[in-house]
Every structure is written in C-alpha cells, then in structure tokens.
N, C-alpha and C positions, 0 to 999 in steps of 0.2 A: 483152632482154625485160624483166627486172626492173630497175627503176631504183633508185637509192639511196632516193629518197623513198618508193617502194612498200615497201621493206624496213622503213624507219623507221615507216611508218604501220601495217604489220602488227604490228610489235613494240609500238607504242603501244596498238593495239586489243587485243592479247593481254594486255598488262599491265592495261588497263582492265577487261577481262572477268574477269581473275583477282581484282582488287581488289573488283569488284562482287560476285562469287560469295562471296568471304570475308566481306564485310560482310553479305550476305544470310544466310549461314550463322551468323554471330555473332548477328544479330538474331533468327533462329529459336531459337537456344539461349537467349537472354535471355527470349524469349516463353515458352518452355517452363518456365524457372525461375519466371517470374511466375505462370504457371498453377499450378505446384506450391505456391508460397507462398499463392496464393489458396485452394487446396484445404486447406492446413494452417490458414489463418486461419478458414475456414468450419468446419472440424472443431473448432477451439478455441472458437469462438463457440457452436457447438452443445453442446459439453461444458459451457461456462459456463451456458448456459440450462438444461441438464439438472440441473446441480448447484444452481442457484438454485431450481428447482422442487422438488428433493429436500429442500433446506433448509427451504423453505416448508412442506412436508409434515411434516418432523421437528419443527418448532417451533410447530406448531398448539397453542393453549392446551388444547383438549379432549384431545389426545393426551398432552401433558405432565401434565395433571391426572390422567388414568388411570394414567400411570406412577407419579406420586407416591403415588396411593392403593394401587397394587399393591405398591410397595416401601416403604411407610410404616414398617413394623416394622423393616426392615433399615436404612434410611437415617436414620430419626428426624428428618425435615425439619420445621421449623416456620417460620412467617413471621417476617421480620425486624421487630423492634420499632423504633420511632423512637428510643428511648433507646440503641440499640446503635450508632448512627451517630456517628462522631467526626471532627473536623477534623484534618488532619495536624499542626497546631500543638499539639493536645491529646495526641498520642502521645509516649511517652517515646523519646528519641533516644539512641543509643549515643554515647559520648564521641568516638569516632573519626570520627563523621559530623557533628560540630558544625561550623558554618561558621567560617572563620578570621577572627575579630575584625571581622566586619561587623555593623552594627546590624540588628536584626530589622526585619521589615516594618512593625510597628506601633510602632517606637521611632525617635526622631529624636535626633541629637546636637546639643546646644546649642553656642553659641560657646565656652563655657568647657570643653568636652570632656565634660560630664556628659550622661548619657542620660536622656531624659524620655519617658514613655509617652504616646503620643497615642491617642486613641480610634478604634478601627476600626469602620467602619459596616457592613462586610459580614460580620462574624463571626456565625455562627449558633451559638447556645447549645443544645447537645443535652442537657446534664445527665448525660452518660454518664461523664465523668471528673471526679473531685473536684479542685478547684484548691487 
C-alpha cells in the first residue's frame, strides 16, 4: 500500500508544515513587539509635546513678569547691568587651574623663546574688571 516514496513525502510535508507554522508564529510575535514599540513611541511623543506646551506656558514673559513683581521683596531681583559682564580671561584663576606652560591665546612665542603679546580683535572690553 504505502511505498517508501509516500512515507518520505509525508515526512517532508509534515516538516514543511511545522517550519511554516513556526515561522508564522515568530512573525506574529515580532509584529506584536513592533506594535508595542509603536505605542510606546507614540506615548513618548505625546509626552514630549505636552511638556513643550507646558514649558511654553511657564516661560511666557507676562507670567514671569507677574512672578517677579509678586516676589520682588523676597528675591530682590534687578536687571543685569552691562558692566557686570566679564570675559573668562578677566576672571581670576586658581593656581591649580593654570594651563601647563602653554602660551595664551593672545600670546605668540618668538623664535628666541620670548613671548610677545599680539593684539586680539575679538576681545570685548566691559570695564568690569580693573587691569
């Protein structure tokens, strides 16, 4: 009745059906993971949009001005004067933070090893620190 070829064909078809089912099952699992990730991404994007809107409301100049006026006596806030601004080169530096034997940005080393000062064109004089 059954020939050897019939038995082999039944075995091959059973194996093919098993492989097909397992691949389908794995694909469905991956699709479910993708849907979960899409939902998480959508939730994060919505959260970011909500936080941006909240930040925009919190940083409105009218609101900040009202808060400044409400807490003026407690905070004693005053506008920054232009003479209060200083360049980093004007600030005193601790000795431990000094660069190790490198010429400054506005100094150049001549051939004989002597440092000469070159004129910096981008320095802004604020008048805040006496030289």
